[in-house]
N, C-alpha and C positions, 0 to 999 in steps of 0.2 A: 767755325766748329770749336766748342769749348773743350779744353783739356781738363777733364773732370774725372775724379776717381769712380764715381757712381753713375749709373745709367740716368741720362737726361731725356730719354724718350718716354713720354707718358704711356703707361701701360694700365690695363685693367687689373685691379686687385680686388680681393674679396671685400665686400662691405663689412664694416665693423660698427656695432652700436651697443656699447655697454655703459655702465655708470661712469667709467673713467676713460674710455676710448671711443673715438668715432672717426671712421674713414668712409667718406662718401663720394670721393672723386677718383679720377685717374691719378696715379702718382708717377713722377712728380706732377703736381697740379699744372695743367697746360698754361693757365694764366700767370703762373709764377716764373715761367721761363724767361720772360722779358726782364724781370728783376735780376735773376741770376746772370743773364747775359750782360746787363749794365754793370753789375759789380765786377764781372770778369773783365770787361772792357776798360774800366777806369781805375781798377785797384790792382796792386801787386799780387801776382799769382800765389805768393807765399801764404796769403791769408785764406786760400781756398782749399777745398777737399773734403768739407763736411758733407753729411747727408743732405740731399736737396729738399730741405724743408724751409720755407720762408715763414719765420715767426711773425705773428701779428700782435699777440699778447700772451702773457703767462701769469698764472695765479696759483699759489700753493705748490702743488706738484703736477700741475697740468699745463700744457702748452697748446696754443691755438694758432691756426693760420687764418687768413681772411676769407677762406672758401668753405668753412664749415667743418674742417677736420680738427680732431682733438687727440693729443698724445699724452700718455702717461710718461712722465719724465724720470728717467733713471740716470741723468747726467748732472743735475744741478748746475747746468752750464759750466761744466768742468770744475765742480767743487766750489762754486761761488755761492749759489742760492741756498745756503744751509738753513736759514730761517724761513725758507719758502719764497717762491717768486712773488714779487709785489706784496711783501708782508705789510699788513695795514699799519703797524706801528712805525715801520721804517718809512713808508710812504708819507704818513702824517708828519713825521719829523722833517723830511725833505720839503714837503709843502710849506711848513712853517718858515723855512729859510727862503723859499721862493717868494713868499708873500711879504717878507720884511721890507724890501728884498736885500739879501746879502750873499752874493755868489762867490766872491773871491776877495782875499785880503793879503795875499802873499804871506809874509811871516809876521805881519802885524797881529797883535793879540786880539782875541775875541772871547766872549763868555763861553761860546760853544766849544772852543778848543780847550779852555780850562776845565770845563765840566767833563768832557770826554776823557782827557788825560787823567784826571783825578779818579774817575770811575774805573777806568781801565787798570790803573795801578792798584787800586783798592781790591779789585775783583780777580786779580791774577796772583800767582804765587809770590811769596815775600821776597825772594831773591831778585825779582824784577822791580827795581826802584824808579827807573825812568824809561821813557819811550821816545822813539824817533818815528814820526809819521811820514809816510811816503805814498807814492801812487801805484807802483808796480812791484811785483815780487822780486824781479831781477834787481831793482834798486835796493831792496832790503838785503839780499844776499851780498851784493857789492858792498853795502855798508858794513856788514859783518866781516867781510874780508879786510876792509880798511881798519876796523876796530881791532881785529886780531893782530894785525901787523903793527898798529900803533902801540898796542899793549906790549908786543914783543920788543919793539924799539925801546920802550920805557924800561924794560928789563934787560937791555943790552944784548938781545938775541942777535946773532950775526946774519944768518941767511933768511930769517923770517919765513921759514918753511911752513906750508899748510898741508895737512893730510885730508884727503877726501877719498871717496870710495867708487870703485868700479860700478858702472850702471846708473849712478846717481845723476840727477839733473837739477841745476840750480838757476837757470835763466839764460837769456840770449845776449846780454851785454858782455863785454870782453872778459872782465874778471870773473863774472858768474859762469860764463861758458868755459873758461879755463878750469874752473873748479869742477864743472860737469865732466862726464867721462867720454861721451861719444866722439871718437877721434875724427870721423868724417865731417861732423857738423862744426868742427873747429878749424878746418883747413883754411877757411877764409882769413884767419888771423895772420897766418904766415909764419908764426913761431909759437912756442909754448913757454910760458913762464917756468923757468927751470926749478923754481922753488915751490911748485905745486905738485904734489905726488898723489897717486891713486893706489890704494890698497885693494886686494881682492874682496869681493862682497860674499858674505856667508849665505849663499843661496841654499834653499832647503834640499836641493838635489845634490849638494856637495857633501858627501858623507863625512869627510874629515872636519868640515865646519860644524856639522850637526853633532858629531861625536864629542868634540872638544872646542866649543866656541871661543873660550878665553885663549886657549893655546893657539887656535887658528889666527887670531889677531896678533898675538905676541910673536909667533913665528914669522908672519909676514912683515911685521914692523921691524923685527931684527934683520931680516933679509934686506929690506929697503935701506936701513941705516948702513949696513955693510956694503951693499952694492954701490951706494952713492957717497960713501966716505963722509957720513954725517955725524955730528955730535948731538946726542940726544938732549943734553942739557943746554947747549948753546945755539942750536940751529932751528928748533921748532917753536912756533908761536901759537898754532891753533889747529883744531880739527873740526871739520864741517860734515854733518851727517844729514842726508835727506831722511826724515823720520821713518818713512817707509819708501821703498823704491817705487817711484811714481808709475812707471809704465805698467807694472803688474801688481801693485798693492802688496809688495813683498816686504814683510817685516824681518828685522834682525832677530836672532835669538836674544832674549833679555840678558843672558850672561855675557854675550859678546859686547853689547852696549855698555853694560856696567864696567867691564874691563877697560873699554876705550876711555870712558869718563875718568875712572880711577887713575889710569895710566897718564892721561893728559894732565890732570891736576897735580899728580905727583911730580911731573917734570915741567911745571910752569907754563902749560898751554891752556888757552881758553877753548871751551867746547861750545859750538854753535849748532843748533838744530834748525833745519829748513822745514817749516811746517806749512808751506803754501797750500798743499792739498789736504793736509791732515788736521789742521787746527780748527778751533771753534766748534767742538762737539762732534765732528764727523765720525770719530771712531768710538764714541761712547764715553769719552772723557773730554774735559775742556780743551786740553792739548794732548796730542798723541804721545809725546815723550813720556807722559805719566805712566804709560803701560810698561816702561822699562825700569821704573823706580830709581830714577836718577835726577840730578838737578843741573841743567845746562847753565852756562854763563850768558849766552846770547840766544834769543829766540826770534826767528824770522817768520813773520806771518803775512798772509795776504788772502786773496780769493774770498773765503768765507768770513773775513774780518768785518765786512759791511753787508754781505748778502746782496749787494747791489752796486754801488758806486766804486770807482777805483780807490782802494785803500790798502796799503801794506804797512807793516809795523816791524820795528826792531825793538825788542825789550832786553834790558840788562841792568846791571848794578850801576849806581851813580858813578862809581870810580871809573868804570869802563865807558859808559855812555858820555861822560864829560871829557873824555880824552881830546876830541877835536876842539879847537879854540872857537870862541864866539864867531858865528858867521861863516865858519869854514866847511860846514856840512849842512846843506839845505837843498830843497828842490822846489821848483816854481809852484807846484800845486800842493805841496805838503800842508797837511793840517788845515785845508780850506774848510769853511764852516759847513758846507754841505756834507762832506765826507765825515766830519766829526759827529754831526747829529745822526747820520746813518750808522756809523760805527757804534755809537752809544746805544741807539735803539736796538741794533742787532744783538749786542751783548746782553742787554736787558731781556730781550725776547728769549734768548737761549737759556739764560739763568732762571728767569721767573716763570716761564711757561713749560718747563719740563722737557725741552727738546733734546737736551743731552741725554737725559734718562730714556727718552723715547728711542734715541739712537742705540743705546745699550741694549734695551729690552728687545726691540724689534730686530736688532742686529743678530741676536742669538737665533731667532726664528729664521731670519734671512739666510744665515750661513748654514743652518741645518738643511733648509730646502736646496741650497746650492750644492751642498755635499751629496744630496740625493741625485741631483742632475749629473754630477761627476760619476756616481755609481751606475747611473743608467747608460752613460756613454764612456766607458773606461778606455776604449780605443782612441778616443778623441780629446777628452778633457783630462788633463794630467794633474792639475792642481787647482784648488780653490784657496785664495789668499785674501787677507784683509781682516778688519775688525769693525764692529758697529755697522753703520749704514755705509760701509765702504767694502767693496769686494771686487775681485777679478777672477775670471775663469781663464785658465791657461790651456790652449789647444795645441797638443803635440801628438805625434804618432807614438806607439809603444817604444820605438827606437829613438825617441827624442827629436824627431824632425818637426820643425815649426809648421803649423797649419794656418798660415797668415791669410790665405785666400778664403778659407772656410770662415774665418772671423769676419772678413769683409762681407761675405754673403749673409751671415747671420745678422749683422748690423743692419744691412739693407732690408732684409725680409722682415725683421722686427719693426723697422720703421713703417713698412707697408701694412703692418698689423696694429699700429697705434702705440708702439713702445719705442722710446728713444734711449739708446745705450751709448756709452763712450767708445767711439772707434779709435783705437790706438795706432792702427797701421802696422801692428805687430801680431804676434801669436796670442794676444790677450784681448779680452773684452772687459772693460771696467764698468762697474755699476755703482751709482752714488745718488740715490733719490734724495730730495730735500728732507730734512729732519722732521718736517711736519707731516710726512706721509702716514697714512693709516695702515693698520694691519691688513684690512681688506684689499686696499689698493696695492700694497706691497706684494701680497700673495697672487693677485691677478697678474701683475707684471712678471713675476717669476714663472708663472704658468705659461704665459705667452712666450717667454724666453725658452723654456723647456720644449714647448711645441715647435718653436722655430728651429732650434738646434736639431730636433728630431727630423724635421722635413729636409733641412740642409744636408744632414748626414745621409738620409735615404737617397738623395740625389747623388751624393758622393759615392755611394756604394753601387749605383747602377752601372 
């Protein structure tokens, strides 16, 4: 018996056949169960829990299984496929490497690596003078932690304290998880770095944070310093922000972030933004921090950096990026030729084919429709958050009780109707279609979501 979040007994569902969706079998597909069982038998259970859809291929904003079903994708495989699934320019670039062939070079130089780094630095803001290429987002945030502390050492900081924020998530390796907030998910470590501190997050439902965002940060910072007997000038080396809070697409008030950055720079701290989910056009700008009108010292990117292969990036000034000595900071698969050509093709597509602008323009329509859904279900949907082609619906009762099980049912029923959404396991449903999506497809997906919420709510009220 599989220990699985969603139903694994194939059931009859309504047939669907539109331009963008097709459901023609029982769900889960009976023939797919052997695949799910094999994965469950041979793989760590920590990798499981997604909706029981076995992907066969994906193109643009559509996902297909091997049995004739077709889904409209509002996940971008958790913010990866920004340029669309199987983007032709990215596929062509990878095929060129395969036919050379040149699959791996460790840290030996290649033309592909030089071309990508030059293009990346030329096309990103001028404060980013150098890049460090890695494979996973958690490697990038670990790298930022190291660079902030090395910079602090250079300035004779004593405790090398790092400030992060409640609710933020930065990865699963030790340093990244210590910077993340969730206490239960850090219990395996056995201890907590005493020089990593978490400040309260300015959630939109916290009236004092909304009324005075700057004061909210300063008051909490002052309390932290006093409580822990810290020296502002001598003990702090950096601040890490998840550009929006991932589980719920929750943005900070711009004034809050501006005060954080000004405060950090005034007191000799580096500011790093974690843009794993938010970078590369997702929110209608190349990078999400641009919505706050600030300039970070370090930028950690991943997911949408290649819209395909594993690529993460740390961007920063030459002074900071060159702090580690030659050979002291690398990773086995860093900057391999395949990811370099994929990363370059991805950025070319985003910049040259208008996908960032598409995210901005369609994002306005997207959020307008989602606010209508909130107004239709005021007893269930408490907030709509996000920007561009990123959104989250928050499900809570009028007295702020989370409706997590309702979210589970909506995700599963939407899948049965040909729409894939991001299941968070919390009181939120995240939505992130590839940036190549059309207006027609976007509106169809939102309509399916609205109908599904309505049917799930109707069952709730019986």
